[in-house]
N, C-alpha and C positions, 0 to 999 in steps of 0.2 A: 710572658712579658708582664702581664697584669699582676701576677703574684709578686714579681720583683718590685714593681712600683708600690704595691700595697705594703710589702715588707719594709721598703725604704721609708714610706710615710710613717709606719709604726715606730721605726727607729728614731726618726726626726721628732715625732710627737713625744716619745719617751725622753729624748734628750732635752727638749725645751721644757717639758714638765719638771725634770730634775733641776734644770737651771733656774726655773722660776721658783722652785721650792727652796733654793739656797738663799739664806738671809744674809745680807751684807752687814759686816761689822767694821766700821771705819775707826781705825786706831790713830789717835792723835800722837804726834811725836815732835819734839823740838831738840835742837842740838844739846846733848847732854852725854858726852862720852863717859863710859864705853857703851851706853844704852842706845844713843842715836848719834851718829857722826855723819857729816857730809864730806864727801870726797869727790871732787870734780862734778859737783851737782847731784851726786847719787848718795842715797842714804845707806848706811850699814850700821852694824852694832847688834847688841843683844835683842833689842825690840824687833829689828828686822828679821833676825834669825828665829825669834819666837813666833812671829806672824807666819813665817814659812812652815814651821813645824805644826802650828795650830791648823793650818789648812791641810796638812798631810794626815793629821790625827783623825779628822772627821770630815763629813761631807755636807752637813746641814747648814753650816755657816761659812761664809767666805770673808776672811780678814784682809783688809787693805790698809796701808799706811797713808795718813794724811799729815803733811808737814805743817807745823805751826811754829810759833816762837814762844819763849818764856813769858814775855809780856802779853802776847795776844791769846794765849792758850785758853784762858777762862772765857773771853769774849767769843772766840771761835766755837767753843763748845756750846755756849748759850745760843749762838746763832744756828746751831744744828749742823756744823761743818764736820763734826766727827762724833762718834758714839762712846768711845772708851779711850782710856789712856793707861799705859803700863809704867811700872817703876816710878810711881807718883805717891804723894802723901796728901790726904785731905786737908792737912794743916797748911799746905802751901797755897793759901789764898782761896781755897774752895769753901771751907767752913766760914771764913771771915766774910765772904761775899754771899753767904746763904744760898749757895748753888745746890740744886737738887741732884745728887749723884750717889750711887751705891758704891761701897768699897769693900774689898776683900780683907781677910786677915792679913797681917804683914807676912811676907814670904822671903824677904832678903834684907840684909843689914849692910849699911855703908856709913862712912864717916866723912866729915869735912875737917881737914887739918890745916895748919898753917905751915908755910915754908919760908925760909930765908936763906941768904947766903951764909955758908958756914964761916966765911971770913968775918962776917958781922956778928952773927949769933953763935958764940963759942960754946954756950951751955943752954940747957932748956929754960933756965930762969929768964932768958931774953924774952920769951913769949909770955911771961906772967903778966906784964903790963904793956898793953899796946896803945894806950891813950895818946902817946906822943909819936906814934909810928904811922906811916902811910900804908894802906892796905889795898890790894887789887882783888876784884871780884867780878862776877858775871852779871851783866845787865838782866834784870828780871828775876834773879834768884833771891831766895829768902835766907838771910844770915842772922844767927842769934846775936852776933857781935853788933849788928845794926838794928837790933830789936825787931827783926823780921820786916823792916821797912823795905819797900821796893822803889819808891820814888827817887829817881837819880839825883835831883837837886838836893833833897833832904839828906841822902846818903853822903853826897860829896861834902856838904857843909857841916854836917853833924858828926860824921864818922871818918873823915879824911880818906874816903874810899874812891878809888879809880875804877870805873866799870868798863869792861871790855866785852866783846861778843864771843870771844874764842877762849877756850880753856888753856890752850897752849900759850896764847898771848899773855895770860896772867903770869904764867911761869917765866916767860921771857922778860917780862917787866922786872921781875926780881933779878934775873941773871944779868940784865943790862943796868941794874942799880937805879931804875926809874921809880921803884917803889920799895919800901922796906920789907914787906911781906905780902903774901897772897893766900887766899883761902882756896884750897883745892880738894876735890873729892879723893879719898884714898884710892879708889878703884882707878880713876884717871891717872893719878900719880904713878901707880904701878905700871900702867900702860906706857906713860911717857918715859919713865926711866928705863924700861925694857928696850925702847926704841932709841933712847939717847943716853946710853950708859956713860958717855964721857962727861955728863953733867951730874952724875950721881954724887960725886965727892964734893961738888960745889954747893950742894943744897943740904940743909939740915931740916928735918921734918919734926914738927912739934909733937910732943906727947899730949899737949893740950888739944882738945877737940872742940871746934866751934859748935858742932851739933852732930849727934848720931841719929840717923833716921832709918826707919823701917819701910821698905818699899811695899806698896800695895797696888792692886788693880782697881781702877775706877771705871764705872760704866753707867750710862743713863738708865735710871730705874724703869723707864718706859720701854726699853729695848726688850725684844723677845728673849735674848740670851740672859739667863739668870747669873748673877755674880758668883753664886756658889758653884755653878757648873764651870764657869770660866776659871775660877780659882783651882778647881780640881784638875782641869786640863793642863793649866800652866805648871802647877806643882809637879804633875807627872812628867812633863817634859824636862823641867829643870833638874830632876833627879837623875836623868839619863845622860850618858856621854853623848856629845862632847860638852854639853852645858855644864855639868858638874865639874869637869876639869877646868873649864874656862872661868868659872866662878872662883875656884881656888887660886887660879893663876893671877886673877885681878884682886885678890884679897877680899873677896866678897863672901859673906856668910849666908848660907841657906838656912832659914829658920825652921823650927819644927812645924810639921803640917798640923793644921787645925782641922779636926774632923767633927762633923755634926753628930750629935747623939741620936 
């Protein structure tokens, strides 16, 4: 009986030692389909799937999702609410605010394009000059069209932009003729049209790109996990199915891996 108790204690001590040796990595995420989506209060998308696979890949770090918003994400990071953020770009307010954060090489490419009703925009030349047209965008996002300004009052007055909280809402504003055009990520547009094929012929997609961006991984430089290690893990996961298939399905491009010499 005593040997059983001792064996049990050894197992428990080993378990707790392993648990205490696991370092937490809190990953910030805000609604940004198809990377983060909220459905009935639950998060899903590429970031959620990536966190799951990172936890399966290794045992030294435990990754957890921490939800934030596009507007609050910088402040939440500076207040220590999360350690890292995926599918992000340092130029999205991080550099401008002089925030201390390490970033990986770019690993994926996406674009933001304009959409309009095909009954209004019969040719691509319609998108050449948008100065007299109303535009829908997402609150807290950085757009080249608006000189990367995020203040809602400035955007509304200077750029005739209507800001909404939901990507699908911006498309529906176009469909309901409540705005002339909307800026939509190419990946989300792929997702939307796959789910709403009846609207595909109603929408014309611009060849004009508001901005092309290269997704990176960002992490607090004081965290135990080095950005180089995180990048290697993520890239290994993204090369494997089903991630590679999903990337192609959403029109995303996996960029060549950057290896250290």
